[in-house]
DOVEXRO-950827 format. One record per residue (C-alpha): residue number from 0; residue in three letters; x, y, z. Coordinates in nm, 2 decimals, decimal comma. Layout:
BEGIN
{pos: NUM | code: Ala | x: X | y: Y | z: Z}
...
***
This chain:
BEGIN
{pos: 0 | code: Met | x: 7,53 | y: -19,80 | z: -15,52}
{pos: 1 | code: Thr | x: 7,22 | y: -19,60 | z: -15,43}
{pos: 2 | code: Leu | x: 6,97 | y: -19,69 | z: -15,17}
{pos: 3 | code: Leu | x: 6,71 | y: -19,73 | z: -15,44}
{pos: 4 | code: Ser | x: 6,89 | y: -20,04 | z: -15,57}
{pos: 5 | code: Gly | x: 6,89 | y: -20,38 | z: -15,42}
{pos: 6 | code: Lys | x: 6,61 | y: -20,61 | z: -15,30}
{pos: 7 | code: Thr | x: 6,50 | y: -20,42 | z: -14,99}
{pos: 8 | code: Lys | x: 6,12 | y: -20,44 | z: -14,95}
{pos: 9 | code: Val | x: 5,92 | y: -20,13 | z: -15,06}
{pos: 10 | code: Ser | x: 5,66 | y: -20,04 | z: -14,80}
{pos: 11 | code: Thr | x: 5,35 | y: -19,83 | z: -14,87}
{pos: 12 | code: Glu | x: 5,24 | y: -19,57 | z: -14,62}
{pos: 13 | code: Glu | x: 4,92 | y: -19,62 | z: -14,42}
{pos: 14 | code: Arg | x: 4,62 | y: -19,40 | z: -14,51}
{pos: 15 | code: Phe | x: 4,50 | y: -19,21 | z: -14,20}
{pos: 16 | code: His | x: 4,19 | y: -19,04 | z: -14,33}
{pos: 17 | code: Thr | x: 3,89 | y: -19,19 | z: -14,52}
{pos: 18 | code: Pro | x: 3,76 | y: -18,90 | z: -14,74}
{pos: 19 | code: Ser | x: 3,39 | y: -18,81 | z: -14,71}
{pos: 20 | code: Glu | x: 3,16 | y: -18,80 | z: -15,01}
{pos: 21 | code: Ile | x: 3,20 | y: -18,42 | z: -15,03}
{pos: 22 | code: Glu | x: 3,58 | y: -18,45 | z: -15,02}
{pos: 23 | code: Arg | x: 3,57 | y: -18,70 | z: -15,30}
{pos: 24 | code: Lys | x: 3,35 | y: -18,48 | z: -15,51}
{pos: 25 | code: Leu | x: 3,58 | y: -18,18 | z: -15,46}
{pos: 26 | code: Gly | x: 3,87 | y: -18,39 | z: -15,57}
{pos: 27 | code: Leu | x: 4,13 | y: -18,29 | z: -15,30}
{pos: 28 | code: Trp | x: 4,15 | y: -18,37 | z: -14,93}
{pos: 29 | code: Ile | x: 4,40 | y: -18,37 | z: -14,65}
{pos: 30 | code: Asp | x: 4,50 | y: -18,71 | z: -14,52}
{pos: 31 | code: Arg | x: 4,72 | y: -18,58 | z: -14,24}
{pos: 32 | code: Ile | x: 4,97 | y: -18,31 | z: -14,13}
{pos: 33 | code: Gly | x: 5,25 | y: -18,35 | z: -13,87}
{pos: 34 | code: Ala | x: 5,57 | y: -18,21 | z: -13,73}
{pos: 35 | code: Ser | x: 5,86 | y: -18,37 | z: -13,54}
{pos: 36 | code: Asn | x: 6,19 | y: -18,29 | z: -13,37}
{pos: 37 | code: Asn | x: 6,23 | y: -18,63 | z: -13,22}
{pos: 38 | code: Pro | x: 6,60 | y: -18,75 | z: -13,24}
{pos: 39 | code: His | x: 6,50 | y: -19,11 | z: -13,23}
{pos: 40 | code: Arg | x: 6,38 | y: -19,16 | z: -13,59}
{pos: 41 | code: Lys | x: 6,32 | y: -19,46 | z: -13,81}
{pos: 42 | code: Lys | x: 6,61 | y: -19,61 | z: -14,01}
{pos: 43 | code: Trp | x: 6,64 | y: -19,58 | z: -14,38}
{pos: 44 | code: Arg | x: 6,36 | y: -19,76 | z: -14,56}
{pos: 45 | code: Arg | x: 6,23 | y: -19,78 | z: -14,91}
{pos: 46 | code: Arg | x: 5,87 | y: -19,66 | z: -14,94}
{pos: 47 | code: Thr | x: 5,60 | y: -19,53 | z: -15,17}
{pos: 48 | code: Leu | x: 5,36 | y: -19,28 | z: -15,01}
{pos: 49 | code: Gly | x: 5,06 | y: -19,39 | z: -15,21}
{pos: 50 | code: Met | x: 4,94 | y: -19,03 | z: -15,19}
{pos: 51 | code: Tyr | x: 5,09 | y: -18,68 | z: -15,24}
{pos: 52 | code: Gly | x: 5,32 | y: -18,54 | z: -14,97}
{pos: 53 | code: Ile | x: 5,54 | y: -18,24 | z: -14,89}
{pos: 54 | code: Thr | x: 5,82 | y: -18,24 | z: -14,63}
{pos: 55 | code: Leu | x: 5,98 | y: -17,92 | z: -14,50}
{pos: 56 | code: Ile | x: 6,31 | y: -17,92 | z: -14,32}
{pos: 57 | code: Glu | x: 6,29 | y: -17,65 | z: -14,04}
{pos: 58 | code: Ala | x: 6,62 | y: -17,72 | z: -13,87}
{pos: 59 | code: Gly | x: 6,91 | y: -17,96 | z: -13,90}
{pos: 60 | code: Ser | x: 6,92 | y: -18,18 | z: -14,21}
{pos: 61 | code: Ala | x: 6,79 | y: -18,50 | z: -14,36}
{pos: 62 | code: Leu | x: 6,91 | y: -18,74 | z: -14,63}
{pos: 63 | code: Phe | x: 6,67 | y: -18,79 | z: -14,92}
{pos: 64 | code: Glu | x: 6,68 | y: -19,01 | z: -15,23}
{pos: 65 | code: Cys | x: 6,46 | y: -19,08 | z: -15,52}
{pos: 66 | code: Glu | x: 6,52 | y: -19,15 | z: -15,89}
{pos: 67 | code: Ala | x: 6,47 | y: -18,79 | z: -15,99}
{pos: 68 | code: Thr | x: 6,71 | y: -18,63 | z: -15,74}
{pos: 69 | code: Gly | x: 6,96 | y: -18,90 | z: -15,65}
{pos: 70 | code: Arg | x: 7,08 | y: -18,89 | z: -15,30}
{pos: 71 | code: Ile | x: 7,08 | y: -18,53 | z: -15,16}
{pos: 72 | code: Val | x: 7,10 | y: -18,35 | z: -14,83}
{pos: 73 | code: Leu | x: 6,80 | y: -18,15 | z: -14,74}
{pos: 74 | code: Leu | x: 6,88 | y: -17,83 | z: -14,54}
{pos: 75 | code: Pro | x: 6,66 | y: -17,58 | z: -14,35}
{pos: 76 | code: Gly | x: 6,41 | y: -17,42 | z: -14,58}
{pos: 77 | code: Asp | x: 6,42 | y: -17,71 | z: -14,83}
{pos: 78 | code: Val | x: 6,09 | y: -17,87 | z: -14,94}
{pos: 79 | code: Val | x: 6,05 | y: -18,20 | z: -15,12}
{pos: 80 | code: Ile | x: 5,74 | y: -18,34 | z: -15,28}
{pos: 81 | code: Ser | x: 5,67 | y: -18,71 | z: -15,29}
{pos: 82 | code: Leu | x: 5,43 | y: -18,85 | z: -15,56}
{pos: 83 | code: Pro | x: 5,21 | y: -19,16 | z: -15,50}
{pos: 84 | code: Lys | x: 5,42 | y: -19,42 | z: -15,69}
{pos: 85 | code: Met | x: 5,76 | y: -19,26 | z: -15,63}
{pos: 86 | code: Ile | x: 6,00 | y: -19,48 | z: -15,44}
{pos: 87 | code: Thr | x: 6,19 | y: -19,27 | z: -15,19}
{pos: 88 | code: Phe | x: 6,42 | y: -19,29 | z: -14,89}
{pos: 89 | code: Tyr | x: 6,41 | y: -19,03 | z: -14,62}
{pos: 90 | code: Lys | x: 6,63 | y: -19,02 | z: -14,31}
{pos: 91 | code: Pro | x: 6,63 | y: -18,71 | z: -14,07}
{pos: 92 | code: Ala | x: 6,95 | y: -18,64 | z: -13,88}
{pos: 93 | code: Glu | x: 6,94 | y: -18,65 | z: -13,50}
{pos: 94 | code: Glu | x: 6,89 | y: -18,28 | z: -13,47}
{pos: 95 | code: Cys | x: 6,63 | y: -18,25 | z: -13,75}
{pos: 96 | code: Ser | x: 6,30 | y: -18,07 | z: -13,72}
{pos: 97 | code: Asp | x: 6,05 | y: -18,12 | z: -14,00}
{pos: 98 | code: Lys | x: 5,69 | y: -18,08 | z: -14,10}
{pos: 99 | code: Trp | x: 5,48 | y: -18,27 | z: -14,35}
{pos: 100 | code: Ile | x: 5,15 | y: -18,24 | z: -14,53}
{pos: 101 | code: Ile | x: 4,99 | y: -18,54 | z: -14,70}
{pos: 102 | code: Trp | x: 4,69 | y: -18,51 | z: -14,93}
{pos: 103 | code: Asp | x: 4,52 | y: -18,70 | z: -15,21}
{pos: 104 | code: Gly | x: 4,23 | y: -18,68 | z: -15,45}
{pos: 105 | code: Ser | x: 4,14 | y: -18,71 | z: -15,82}
{pos: 106 | code: Glu | x: 4,23 | y: -18,35 | z: -15,91}
{pos: 107 | code: Asn | x: 4,60 | y: -18,44 | z: -15,86}
{pos: 108 | code: Ala | x: 4,59 | y: -18,63 | z: -16,18}
{pos: 109 | code: Thr | x: 4,49 | y: -18,31 | z: -16,36}
{pos: 110 | code: Leu | x: 4,77 | y: -18,12 | z: -16,19}
{pos: 111 | code: Glu | x: 5,01 | y: -18,39 | z: -16,30}
{pos: 112 | code: Lys | x: 4,89 | y: -18,37 | z: -16,66}
{pos: 113 | code: Ile | x: 4,95 | y: -17,99 | z: -16,68}
{pos: 114 | code: Gly | x: 5,29 | y: -18,03 | z: -16,53}
{pos: 115 | code: Val | x: 5,23 | y: -17,87 | z: -16,19}
{pos: 116 | code: Leu | x: 5,31 | y: -18,19 | z: -16,01}
{pos: 117 | code: Asn | x: 5,58 | y: -18,39 | z: -16,18}
{pos: 118 | code: Asn | x: 5,89 | y: -18,60 | z: -16,11}
{pos: 119 | code: Ser | x: 6,13 | y: -18,33 | z: -16,25}
{pos: 120 | code: Asn | x: 6,01 | y: -18,06 | z: -16,02}
{pos: 121 | code: Ile | x: 6,00 | y: -18,19 | z: -15,66}
{pos: 122 | code: Leu | x: 6,27 | y: -18,00 | z: -15,48}
{pos: 123 | code: Phe | x: 6,23 | y: -17,64 | z: -15,37}
{pos: 124 | code: His | x: 6,47 | y: -17,42 | z: -15,18}
{pos: 125 | code: Gly | x: 6,35 | y: -17,15 | z: -14,95}
{pos: 126 | code: Gly | x: 5,99 | y: -17,29 | z: -14,91}
{pos: 127 | code: Glu | x: 5,94 | y: -17,25 | z: -14,54}
{pos: 128 | code: Asn | x: 5,71 | y: -16,95 | z: -14,57}
{pos: 129 | code: Val | x: 5,48 | y: -17,13 | z: -14,82}
{pos: 130 | code: Ile | x: 5,46 | y: -17,45 | z: -14,61}
{pos: 131 | code: Asn | x: 5,44 | y: -17,29 | z: -14,27}
{pos: 132 | code: Thr | x: 5,15 | y: -17,07 | z: -14,39}
{pos: 133 | code: Ala | x: 4,97 | y: -17,37 | z: -14,53}
{pos: 134 | code: Tyr | x: 5,04 | y: -17,58 | z: -14,22}
{pos: 135 | code: Ala | x: 4,91 | y: -17,31 | z: -13,98}
{pos: 136 | code: Leu | x: 4,59 | y: -17,28 | z: -14,17}
{pos: 137 | code: Leu | x: 4,54 | y: -17,66 | z: -14,19}
{pos: 138 | code: Glu | x: 4,59 | y: -17,69 | z: -13,82}
{pos: 139 | code: Lys | x: 4,29 | y: -17,46 | z: -13,77}
{pos: 140 | code: Leu | x: 4,08 | y: -17,63 | z: -14,03}
{pos: 141 | code: Thr | x: 4,15 | y: -18,00 | z: -13,94}
{pos: 142 | code: Gly | x: 3,91 | y: -18,18 | z: -13,72}
{pos: 143 | code: Asn | x: 3,60 | y: -17,99 | z: -13,84}
{pos: 144 | code: Asp | x: 3,44 | y: -18,15 | z: -14,15}
{pos: 145 | code: Asp | x: 3,17 | y: -17,91 | z: -14,23}
{pos: 146 | code: Val | x: 3,14 | y: -17,81 | z: -14,60}
{pos: 147 | code: Asn | x: 3,31 | y: -17,47 | z: -14,55}
{pos: 148 | code: Asn | x: 3,62 | y: -17,62 | z: -14,39}
{pos: 149 | code: Ile | x: 3,65 | y: -17,90 | z: -14,65}
{pos: 150 | code: Ile | x: 3,64 | y: -17,63 | z: -14,92}
{pos: 151 | code: Leu | x: 3,90 | y: -17,42 | z: -14,74}
{pos: 152 | code: Arg | x: 4,13 | y: -17,72 | z: -14,69}
{pos: 153 | code: Lys | x: 4,12 | y: -17,78 | z: -15,07}
{pos: 154 | code: Ser | x: 4,20 | y: -17,41 | z: -15,13}
{pos: 155 | code: Val | x: 4,50 | y: -17,42 | z: -14,89}
{pos: 156 | code: Ile | x: 4,64 | y: -17,72 | z: -15,08}
{pos: 157 | code: Leu | x: 4,61 | y: -17,54 | z: -15,41}
{pos: 158 | code: Glu | x: 4,76 | y: -17,22 | z: -15,27}
{pos: 159 | code: Met | x: 5,05 | y: -17,42 | z: -15,13}
{pos: 160 | code: Ile | x: 5,12 | y: -17,57 | z: -15,47}
{pos: 161 | code: Val | x: 5,09 | y: -17,23 | z: -15,64}
{pos: 162 | code: Gly | x: 5,34 | y: -17,09 | z: -15,39}
{pos: 163 | code: Leu | x: 5,59 | y: -17,36 | z: -15,46}
{pos: 164 | code: Gln | x: 5,55 | y: -17,31 | z: -15,84}
{pos: 165 | code: Lys | x: 5,64 | y: -16,94 | z: -15,78}
{pos: 166 | code: Leu | x: 5,95 | y: -17,05 | z: -15,60}
{pos: 167 | code: Ser | x: 6,04 | y: -17,27 | z: -15,89}
{pos: 168 | code: Cys | x: 6,00 | y: -16,98 | z: -16,13}
{pos: 169 | code: Gln | x: 6,22 | y: -16,76 | z: -15,92}
{pos: 170 | code: Asn | x: 6,50 | y: -17,02 | z: -15,93}
{pos: 171 | code: Lys | x: 6,46 | y: -17,04 | z: -16,31}
{pos: 172 | code: Lys | x: 6,50 | y: -16,66 | z: -16,33}
{pos: 173 | code: Gly | x: 6,84 | y: -16,68 | z: -16,17}
{pos: 174 | code: Tyr | x: 6,78 | y: -16,64 | z: -15,80}
{pos: 175 | code: Gly | x: 7,11 | y: -16,71 | z: -15,63}
{pos: 176 | code: Thr | x: 7,32 | y: -16,65 | z: -15,94}
{pos: 177 | code: Lys | x: 7,62 | y: -16,41 | z: -15,92}
{pos: 178 | code: Ser | x: 7,43 | y: -16,13 | z: -16,09}
{pos: 179 | code: His | x: 7,14 | y: -16,17 | z: -15,86}
{pos: 180 | code: Met | x: 7,35 | y: -16,16 | z: -15,55}
{pos: 181 | code: Glu | x: 7,53 | y: -15,85 | z: -15,68}
{pos: 182 | code: Lys | x: 7,19 | y: -15,68 | z: -15,71}
{pos: 183 | code: Ile | x: 7,12 | y: -15,77 | z: -15,34}
{pos: 184 | code: Val | x: 7,46 | y: -15,64 | z: -15,23}
{pos: 185 | code: Ser | x: 7,39 | y: -15,32 | z: -15,42}
{pos: 186 | code: Tyr | x: 7,05 | y: -15,29 | z: -15,25}
{pos: 187 | code: Leu | x: 7,21 | y: -15,32 | z: -14,91}
{pos: 188 | code: Thr | x: 7,49 | y: -15,08 | z: -14,99}
{pos: 189 | code: Ala | x: 7,23 | y: -14,82 | z: -15,10}
{pos: 190 | code: Asn | x: 6,99 | y: -14,87 | z: -14,81}
{pos: 191 | code: Tyr | x: 7,20 | y: -14,99 | z: -14,51}
{pos: 192 | code: Ala | x: 7,08 | y: -14,70 | z: -14,29}
{pos: 193 | code: Asp | x: 6,71 | y: -14,79 | z: -14,32}
{pos: 194 | code: Asp | x: 6,56 | y: -14,92 | z: -14,00}
{pos: 195 | code: Asn | x: 6,41 | y: -15,23 | z: -14,16}
{pos: 196 | code: Val | x: 6,67 | y: -15,28 | z: -14,44}
{pos: 197 | code: Ile | x: 6,69 | y: -15,66 | z: -14,40}
{pos: 198 | code: Glu | x: 6,31 | y: -15,72 | z: -14,39}
{pos: 199 | code: Asn | x: 6,27 | y: -15,48 | z: -14,69}
{pos: 200 | code: Met | x: 6,53 | y: -15,67 | z: -14,88}
{pos: 201 | code: Phe | x: 6,35 | y: -16,00 | z: -14,84}
{pos: 202 | code: Ala | x: 6,03 | y: -15,84 | z: -14,96}
{pos: 203 | code: Thr | x: 6,19 | y: -15,66 | z: -15,25}
{pos: 204 | code: Phe | x: 6,36 | y: -15,97 | z: -15,39}
{pos: 205 | code: Gln | x: 6,07 | y: -16,20 | z: -15,29}
{pos: 206 | code: Ile | x: 6,29 | y: -16,48 | z: -15,16}
{pos: 207 | code: Ser | x: 6,27 | y: -16,65 | z: -14,83}
{pos: 208 | code: Pro | x: 6,50 | y: -16,54 | z: -14,54}
{pos: 209 | code: Thr | x: 6,65 | y: -16,88 | z: -14,48}
{pos: 210 | code: His | x: 6,73 | y: -16,94 | z: -14,85}
{pos: 211 | code: Leu | x: 6,87 | y: -16,59 | z: -14,90}
{pos: 212 | code: Arg | x: 7,09 | y: -16,61 | z: -14,59}
{pos: 213 | code: Arg | x: 7,23 | y: -16,94 | z: -14,71}
{pos: 214 | code: Leu | x: 7,30 | y: -16,81 | z: -15,06}
{pos: 215 | code: Phe | x: 7,45 | y: -16,49 | z: -14,92}
{pos: 216 | code: Arg | x: 7,69 | y: -16,67 | z: -14,70}
{pos: 217 | code: Arg | x: 7,79 | y: -16,89 | z: -14,99}
{pos: 218 | code: Ser | x: 7,85 | y: -16,59 | z: -15,21}
{pos: 219 | code: Ala | x: 7,97 | y: -16,32 | z: -14,98}
{pos: 220 | code: Gly | x: 8,11 | y: -16,52 | z: -14,68}
{pos: 221 | code: Gln | x: 7,89 | y: -16,34 | z: -14,43}
{pos: 222 | code: Ser | x: 7,52 | y: -16,29 | z: -14,36}
{pos: 223 | code: Pro | x: 7,32 | y: -15,99 | z: -14,49}
{pos: 224 | code: His | x: 7,31 | y: -15,86 | z: -14,13}
{pos: 225 | code: Gln | x: 7,69 | y: -15,87 | z: -14,09}
{pos: 226 | code: Leu | x: 7,73 | y: -15,68 | z: -14,42}
{pos: 227 | code: Val | x: 7,49 | y: -15,41 | z: -14,30}
{pos: 228 | code: Ile | x: 7,68 | y: -15,37 | z: -13,98}
{pos: 229 | code: Ser | x: 8,01 | y: -15,34 | z: -14,18}
{pos: 230 | code: Leu | x: 7,86 | y: -15,08 | z: -14,41}
{pos: 231 | code: Arg | x: 7,72 | y: -14,88 | z: -14,11}
{pos: 232 | code: Ile | x: 8,04 | y: -14,88 | z: -13,91}
{pos: 233 | code: Ser | x: 8,25 | y: -14,79 | z: -14,22}
{pos: 234 | code: Lys | x: 8,03 | y: -14,49 | z: -14,29}
{pos: 235 | code: Ala | x: 8,03 | y: -14,40 | z: -13,92}
{pos: 236 | code: Lys | x: 8,41 | y: -14,39 | z: -13,92}
{pos: 237 | code: Glu | x: 8,40 | y: -14,16 | z: -14,22}
{pos: 238 | code: Leu | x: 8,15 | y: -13,92 | z: -14,04}
{pos: 239 | code: Leu | x: 8,34 | y: -13,92 | z: -13,71}
{pos: 240 | code: Ser | x: 8,67 | y: -13,84 | z: -13,89}
{pos: 241 | code: Gln | x: 8,49 | y: -13,53 | z: -14,04}
{pos: 242 | code: Gly | x: 8,40 | y: -13,40 | z: -13,70}
{pos: 243 | code: Ile | x: 8,03 | y: -13,52 | z: -13,69}
{pos: 244 | code: Ser | x: 7,91 | y: -13,59 | z: -13,33}
{pos: 245 | code: Ile | x: 7,87 | y: -13,94 | z: -13,21}
{pos: 246 | code: Lys | x: 7,50 | y: -13,90 | z: -13,17}
{pos: 247 | code: Glu | x: 7,45 | y: -13,76 | z: -13,52}
{pos: 248 | code: Ala | x: 7,68 | y: -14,02 | z: -13,68}
{pos: 249 | code: Ser | x: 7,48 | y: -14,29 | z: -13,50}
{pos: 250 | code: Arg | x: 7,15 | y: -14,16 | z: -13,64}
{pos: 251 | code: Met | x: 7,29 | y: -14,11 | z: -13,99}
{pos: 252 | code: Val | x: 7,40 | y: -14,47 | z: -14,02}
{pos: 253 | code: Gly | x: 7,08 | y: -14,62 | z: -13,88}
{pos: 254 | code: Tyr | x: 7,12 | y: -14,64 | z: -13,51}
{pos: 255 | code: Glu | x: 6,87 | y: -14,44 | z: -13,31}
{pos: 256 | code: Asp | x: 7,00 | y: -14,59 | z: -12,98}
{pos: 257 | code: Val | x: 7,34 | y: -14,43 | z: -12,93}
{pos: 258 | code: Ser | x: 7,44 | y: -14,67 | z: -12,66}
{pos: 259 | code: Tyr | x: 7,38 | y: -14,96 | z: -12,89}
{pos: 260 | code: Phe | x: 7,58 | y: -14,79 | z: -13,16}
{pos: 261 | code: Ile | x: 7,87 | y: -14,74 | z: -12,93}
{pos: 262 | code: Arg | x: 7,87 | y: -15,11 | z: -12,83}
{pos: 263 | code: Ile | x: 7,86 | y: -15,22 | z: -13,20}
{pos: 264 | code: Phe | x: 8,13 | y: -14,97 | z: -13,30}
{pos: 265 | code: Arg | x: 8,36 | y: -15,09 | z: -13,02}
{pos: 266 | code: Lys | x: 8,29 | y: -15,46 | z: -13,11}
{pos: 267 | code: Val | x: 8,38 | y: -15,41 | z: -13,47}
{pos: 268 | code: Thr | x: 8,68 | y: -15,17 | z: -13,44}
{pos: 269 | code: Gly | x: 8,82 | y: -15,25 | z: -13,10}
{pos: 270 | code: Ile | x: 8,79 | y: -14,88 | z: -12,98}
{pos: 271 | code: Ser | x: 8,50 | y: -14,65 | z: -12,88}
{pos: 272 | code: Pro | x: 8,36 | y: -14,39 | z: -13,12}
{pos: 273 | code: Gly | x: 8,50 | y: -14,12 | z: -12,89}
{pos: 274 | code: Asn | x: 8,85 | y: -14,25 | z: -12,90}
{pos: 275 | code: Phe | x: 8,83 | y: -14,30 | z: -13,28}
{pos: 276 | code: Ala | x: 8,70 | y: -13,94 | z: -13,33}
{pos: 277 | code: Ser | x: 8,98 | y: -13,79 | z: -13,11}
{pos: 278 | code: Thr | x: 9,24 | y: -13,99 | z: -13,29}
{pos: 279 | code: Tyr | x: 9,13 | y: -13,94 | z: -13,65}
{pos: 280 | code: Ser | x: 8,93 | y: -13,62 | z: -13,67}
***
């Protein structure tokens, strides 16, 4: 039995902002934004938002249920959209941190007609960059209702929706599949000695850090950072056994700080690079 069944009363969220004439003419406006890491949260309840809303899980987890998704667990980086008439349940765990953006306006109807906002596409993985960028901009723009700010707020909403649509397209192209993960592993294997290999990997594959780390752990059993360390130390052992100096081996595998390299090498292998070299070279 789901939480959507039964005779529990369905509540409708309160509207916090009365749109100005300009906002109504533009067709999109922000009702409110917010964030919370309060462990004392409300119990499960059925509700309709009456507007359009996005929730981002930043840390911890939350239970969510609607007709389109069934009951699911939302994890860090997950984003869920609520449509005005959609009956939902949302219950954050005690250690959950989340953010939300609520908006409304007549142009949403057009976005629904063209399929950008619809019941079948409300869950997005790895959306923290999209939502955090929008949230930060809206924080600066909220509270000042001059024409420029009103227009900019509308622009932020549209950019946020576009960003989530791009995420959806990425998932449809196979992000997180076995072949895609193999490409990422191949990239790390070829570029492990680069200074910014992890950051470059995120940019190259255009996927959020949180989502990729979760996919990587599920697929490879370790984080991308752990794989890079493993690749570096494996190559360092090969170089040391060939008589390459500790300083040069450290530089060649991506560690400019020799002291740090020695600490990492000892942590991974159980012996120092010097002892390894004297034993195996």
